[in-house]
C-alpha positions as CSV (number, residue, x, y, z in Angstrom):
1,M,119.0,75.7,155.0
2,H,115.4,74.6,153.6
3,I,112.2,75.7,153.2
4,N,109.4,74.2,155.3
5,E,106.3,75.6,153.5
6,V,105.3,77.7,150.4
7,K,102.2,79.7,149.6
8,I,101.6,81.4,146.5
9,E,98.6,83.7,145.4
10,N,98.3,85.5,141.9
11,F,101.1,84.7,140.6
12,R,101.5,84.4,137.0
13,N,99.3,81.6,136.0
14,I,98.9,80.3,139.8
15,D,95.6,81.5,141.8
16,F,96.6,79.8,145.0
17,M,99.2,77.4,145.9
18,G,100.6,76.0,148.9
19,I,103.2,72.8,149.2
20,F,105.3,71.4,151.9
21,P,108.5,70.4,150.4
22,H,110.6,67.5,151.2
23,K,114.1,68.7,153.0
24,E,115.9,67.0,150.3
25,I,114.6,66.2,146.7
26,N,111.4,67.7,145.3
27,V,110.4,66.9,141.8
28,I,107.8,69.1,139.9
29,Y,106.4,67.4,136.9
30,G,103.5,68.3,134.3
31,Q,103.3,69.4,130.9
32,N,104.8,72.8,129.4
33,G,102.9,75.9,130.2
34,Q,101.4,74.4,134.0
35,G,103.3,76.4,136.1
36,K,106.2,74.5,137.1
37,T,108.8,77.3,136.4
38,N,106.3,80.0,137.9
39,L,106.7,78.3,141.3
40,L,110.7,78.1,141.3
41,E,110.8,81.6,140.2
42,A,108.6,82.6,143.2
43,I,110.6,80.8,145.5
44,W,114.0,82.4,143.8
45,L,112.7,85.9,144.8
46,F,113.3,85.6,148.2
47,T,117.0,86.2,147.2
48,G,116.2,89.6,147.1
49,C,117.2,89.4,143.1
50,K,115.1,90.0,140.3
51,S,113.4,87.2,138.4
52,F,115.9,84.6,136.7
53,R,113.7,85.0,133.8
54,N,114.5,88.9,133.3
55,S,110.7,90.0,133.8
56,K,109.5,93.1,135.1
57,D,107.8,93.1,138.5
58,S,104.4,94.1,137.2
59,E,104.4,91.0,134.7
60,L,104.6,88.6,138.0
61,V,101.4,89.8,138.8
62,Q,98.6,87.2,137.4
63,F,96.4,88.6,134.7
64,E,93.6,90.9,136.0
65,R,94.5,91.0,139.4
66,E,95.7,93.8,141.0
67,N,98.9,92.4,143.2
68,S,100.5,89.1,144.2
69,R,101.4,87.7,147.4
70,I,104.1,84.9,148.2
71,S,104.9,83.6,151.8
72,L,107.7,81.3,152.7
73,S,108.5,79.7,155.8
74,F,112.2,78.6,155.8
75,E,114.7,77.4,158.3
76,T,118.6,78.0,159.1
77,E,120.9,76.7,161.6
78,L,119.9,79.8,163.8
79,R,116.3,80.1,163.4
80,E,112.8,79.4,161.6
81,N,112.2,82.4,159.4
82,N,108.9,83.7,158.1
83,A,109.2,86.1,154.9
84,A,106.8,87.6,152.3
85,I,106.9,89.0,149.2
86,F,104.3,91.6,147.8
87,I,103.9,92.2,144.3
88,D,101.9,95.0,142.1
89,K,104.1,97.4,140.1
90,K,106.8,96.7,142.2
91,R,108.2,94.4,144.9
92,T,107.9,95.0,148.8
93,A,109.0,92.4,151.1
94,N,109.1,91.7,155.2
95,L,110.9,89.4,157.1
96,N,109.6,87.8,160.5
97,G,107.2,90.5,160.7
98,I,109.4,93.4,160.0
99,N,108.3,95.6,156.6
100,L,112.1,96.1,154.6
101,S,112.9,99.3,152.8
102,S,113.5,96.9,150.1
103,P,113.5,93.2,149.1
104,R,117.4,93.6,148.6
105,E,117.4,93.3,152.5
106,L,116.6,89.6,152.1
107,I,120.2,89.1,150.8
108,G,122.3,87.3,153.2
109,K,119.2,86.1,155.0
110,Y,118.1,83.7,152.3
111,Y,120.2,82.1,149.7
112,A,119.4,80.0,146.6
113,V,121.0,78.9,143.1
114,V,119.1,78.6,140.2
115,F,119.8,76.9,136.9
116,S,117.1,77.1,134.1
117,P,117.6,76.7,130.2
118,I,118.5,80.2,130.2
119,H,122.0,79.5,131.7
120,L,123.0,77.8,128.8
121,S,124.3,80.9,128.1
122,L,127.0,80.5,130.0
123,I,128.6,77.8,127.3
124,K,127.1,78.7,124.2
125,D,126.9,82.5,124.0
126,G,129.3,85.3,124.3
127,P,131.8,86.3,127.1
128,I,129.1,89.0,128.3
129,N,127.0,86.3,129.9
130,R,130.1,84.7,131.7
131,R,131.3,87.9,133.2
132,K,127.6,88.3,134.6
133,F,127.5,84.9,135.9
134,I,130.8,85.0,137.7
135,D,130.1,89.0,139.1
136,T,126.6,87.8,140.3
137,A,127.6,84.7,141.6
138,I,130.8,86.9,143.7
139,S,128.3,89.4,144.7
140,Q,126.2,86.9,146.7
141,I,129.2,86.2,149.1
142,D,130.9,89.5,149.0
143,N,128.6,92.6,149.8
144,M,131.9,94.9,148.6
145,Y,132.1,93.5,145.1
146,A,129.0,95.0,143.8
147,K,129.7,98.4,144.7
148,K,133.5,97.8,143.3
149,L,132.1,96.7,140.0
150,M,129.5,100.0,139.7
151,Y,132.7,102.0,140.7
152,F,134.8,100.4,138.0
153,N,132.1,100.7,135.1
154,H,131.2,104.2,136.3
155,L,135.3,105.2,135.7
156,I,135.2,103.4,132.3
157,Q,131.9,105.4,131.4
158,Q,133.7,108.5,132.3
159,K,136.6,107.8,130.4
160,N,134.8,106.6,127.1
161,A,132.9,110.1,127.4
162,L,136.1,111.6,127.3
163,L,137.5,110.0,124.5
164,K,134.2,111.0,122.6
165,N,135.0,114.6,123.2
166,A,138.8,114.8,123.0
167,V,138.1,115.6,119.3
168,E,136.6,118.8,120.1
169,N,138.5,119.5,123.2
170,P,142.0,118.0,122.9
171,S,143.0,119.3,126.3
172,L,141.1,116.7,128.0
173,L,143.6,114.2,126.8
174,D,146.1,115.4,129.4
175,T,143.7,114.1,132.0
176,L,144.0,110.3,130.5
177,D,147.0,109.2,132.8
178,V,144.9,110.3,135.8
179,W,142.0,108.4,134.9
180,D,143.9,105.3,133.7
181,E,145.8,105.1,136.9
182,K,142.2,104.8,138.8
183,I,141.0,102.6,136.3
184,A,143.9,100.3,136.7
185,L,143.8,100.1,140.5
186,S,140.1,99.4,140.4
187,G,140.3,97.0,137.7
188,A,143.0,95.3,139.8
189,E,140.4,94.8,142.5
190,I,137.9,92.9,140.1
191,I,140.4,90.9,138.3
192,S,141.9,89.7,141.8
193,D,138.5,88.8,142.9
194,R,137.4,87.2,139.9
195,I,140.6,84.9,139.6
196,N,140.0,83.8,143.6
197,Y,136.4,82.6,142.8
198,I,137.6,80.8,139.7
199,K,140.0,78.7,141.4
200,K,137.4,77.9,144.3
201,L,134.7,77.6,141.2
202,K,137.2,75.1,139.5
203,S,137.7,72.9,142.4
204,K,134.1,72.3,143.1
205,A,132.6,72.4,139.8
206,T,135.2,69.6,138.4
207,E,134.4,67.4,141.0
208,I,130.4,67.7,140.4
209,Y,130.8,67.5,136.4
210,N,132.8,64.2,137.2
211,G,130.2,62.8,139.5
212,I,127.5,63.8,136.7
213,S,129.6,62.2,133.8
214,G,130.3,59.0,135.6
215,E,133.8,59.9,135.7
216,K,134.2,59.7,132.0
217,E,134.9,63.5,131.3
218,E,136.9,66.0,132.8
219,L,135.9,69.5,133.4
220,D,138.5,72.8,133.1
221,I,137.6,76.5,133.8
222,K,139.9,79.0,132.9
223,Y,140.0,82.8,133.4
224,L,141.0,84.7,130.1
225,S,142.1,88.3,130.8
226,N,143.1,90.5,128.0
227,V,145.7,92.1,130.7
228,R,148.8,89.8,130.6
229,Y,149.5,89.8,134.2
230,E,152.6,87.6,135.5
231,S,151.8,87.9,139.2
232,E,148.6,87.7,140.9
233,E,149.2,90.3,143.4
234,K,146.9,93.4,142.9
235,K,149.7,95.7,143.2
236,D,151.3,93.8,140.1
237,I,147.7,93.6,138.4
238,A,147.4,97.0,138.4
239,R,150.7,98.1,137.2
240,I,150.6,95.8,134.1
241,Y,146.9,97.0,133.5
242,F,148.2,100.7,133.6
243,E,150.7,99.7,131.1
244,S,148.3,98.0,128.9
245,L,145.7,100.9,129.1
246,K,148.7,103.3,127.4
247,K,149.7,100.7,125.1
248,H,146.0,100.7,123.6
249,R,145.7,104.5,124.2
250,P,146.0,105.0,120.3
251,N,143.5,102.6,119.2
252,D,141.2,103.4,122.2
253,L,141.2,106.9,121.0
254,Y,140.3,105.8,117.3
255,L,137.5,103.7,118.6
256,K,136.5,106.2,121.4
257,N,136.4,103.1,123.6
258,T,138.5,101.2,126.6
259,T,139.5,98.2,124.8
260,S,141.5,96.7,127.6
261,G,140.2,95.4,131.2
262,P,138.0,92.9,133.2
263,H,135.0,94.5,131.2
264,R,136.4,92.5,128.2
265,D,137.6,89.4,129.9
266,D,136.2,85.9,129.6
267,I,136.1,82.5,131.1
268,E,137.0,79.4,129.1
269,I,135.2,75.9,129.7
270,L,137.0,73.0,128.5
271,I,135.7,69.3,128.6
272,N,138.6,67.1,128.1
273,N,140.9,70.0,127.1
274,I,138.6,70.8,124.3
275,S,136.3,74.1,124.2
276,A,132.8,73.2,125.5
277,R,131.2,76.1,123.6
278,K,132.9,74.9,120.0
279,F,133.0,71.1,120.3
280,G,130.8,70.1,123.1
281,S,127.2,68.3,122.7
282,Q,123.8,69.3,123.9
283,G,124.2,67.1,127.0
284,Q,128.0,68.4,127.6
285,Q,127.0,71.8,127.4
286,R,124.1,71.3,129.6
287,S,126.0,69.4,132.2
288,A,128.8,72.1,132.4
289,S,126.4,74.7,132.9
290,L,124.8,72.9,135.7
291,S,128.3,71.9,137.4
292,L,129.1,75.6,137.3
293,K,125.5,76.6,138.9
294,L,126.2,73.6,141.5
295,G,129.7,74.7,142.4
296,E,128.4,78.3,143.1
297,A,126.1,76.6,145.8
298,E,129.2,74.6,147.4
299,I,131.1,77.6,147.8
300,I,128.2,79.6,149.6
301,K,127.8,76.6,151.8
302,D,131.6,76.8,152.7
303,L,131.5,80.4,153.3
304,K,128.2,80.5,154.9
305,G,127.9,77.3,156.7
306,E,124.9,76.1,155.2
307,H,123.7,74.7,151.7
308,P,121.5,77.1,149.6
309,I,118.1,76.2,148.3
310,I,118.9,74.4,144.9
311,L,116.5,75.5,141.8
312,L,116.8,73.2,138.5
313,D,114.6,74.3,136.0
314,D,114.3,71.5,133.1
315,V,117.6,70.5,133.6
316,M,116.9,66.9,132.8
317,S,116.5,67.8,129.0
318,E,119.4,66.1,126.7
319,L,120.9,64.3,129.4
320,D,121.3,60.5,129.4
321,I,120.2,58.0,132.4
322,T,123.5,58.3,134.3
323,R,123.5,62.1,134.5
324,Q,119.9,62.1,135.3
325,N,120.3,59.5,138.1
326,Y,122.8,61.4,139.5
327,I,120.8,64.7,139.9
328,L,117.7,62.6,141.2
329,N,119.7,60.5,143.6
330,K,123.1,61.5,144.6
331,M,122.4,65.3,145.7
332,T,121.7,64.5,149.3
333,E,122.1,66.6,152.1
334,K,120.6,69.8,150.4
335,Q,117.2,70.7,149.5
336,V,116.6,70.5,145.7
337,F,113.5,71.6,143.7
338,I,113.6,70.0,140.2
339,T,111.0,70.1,137.5
340,C,110.7,67.9,134.4
341,C,107.9,67.1,131.9
342,E,108.2,63.1,132.0
343,K,106.4,60.8,134.3
344,E,109.2,58.1,133.8
345,T,111.7,60.5,135.2
346,V,109.7,60.7,138.6
347,S,109.6,57.0,138.5
348,R,113.9,56.5,139.1
349,L,113.5,59.0,142.1
350,H,114.6,56.7,145.3
351,A,113.4,59.4,147.9
352,G,111.7,62.7,148.2
353,K,108.2,64.1,147.3
354,V,106.7,64.6,144.1
355,F,104.3,67.2,143.0
356,K,102.3,67.2,139.7
357,I,101.5,70.8,138.3
358,E,98.4,71.3,136.4
359,N,96.9,74.6,135.4
360,G,99.0,76.5,138.0
361,K,97.7,74.2,140.9
362,A,99.6,71.3,142.8
363,V,97.3,68.3,142.1
364,D,99.1,65.3,143.6
């Protein structure tokens, strides 16, 4: 998959921008605040997902403009496609001249993976960000996973409401076994899907990290579940999870919250068998986060038969020359967009296109 043309109107600080990207490496450089990330954000929106910057749709429209329009011509192995997104208070979209009921209908038609400084939270921050990463990644390749996750979260919310009301209505406690059986079965589905994805991600990300680090360091990824299962069979996970829920029931009643299950799980990232979160350098943490995102892209490629578009925002900061050169010149056979501030970085690009951005315009 690759993009042939991008047109952007009234988006963030961009009045109008049109570019024809290279099929492989595209470096977008310029000073901070000129619109480099805005370009990547516009390209990302065609995944059907919300902005990776957690912005409201209305915030995407240029100040004092009523609406924004982005159009994209992209090519897959099957056909050339033309898509457009319109933004006023919300987003609407069409694909090949057909209006879509929701931009989410673009999911499965266009794939992209994005890395930005906010993704350093995968390493630096708490488990909620790592759970969000793994759940979002699985949802891109498995339409059913998001529904499974919504159902599980609904069960947890219902049970927690029961725990809060049990003081005034003790008879509710008689239904806990029924709730826990449902939660155990649903939670086992989530845990099993995450375990299988982590296995694939570990295989891909460790190889990528090996290349980024010049074979000097080793990355490892582990799924940390608070359900101490001995078998990875769903039925066995469900059984152990049910036992765990019963074991923690007195504490859950005291806290009025369900403390056991995949909603409390984590992913451990290790470099040379040492916690990247606690002991990794800035460059190692950035390299590890990037490897996870590029590993996600490789999994999409294996399952869908095509590389997704790869968007790397401010990825070069805090990386040494060896790691920067890997990103600039070793990521072949896929379309990559890389933003940076330093013109010296651009000079090390062997092949591809360079776009300089000033005041929301491509000037080179």
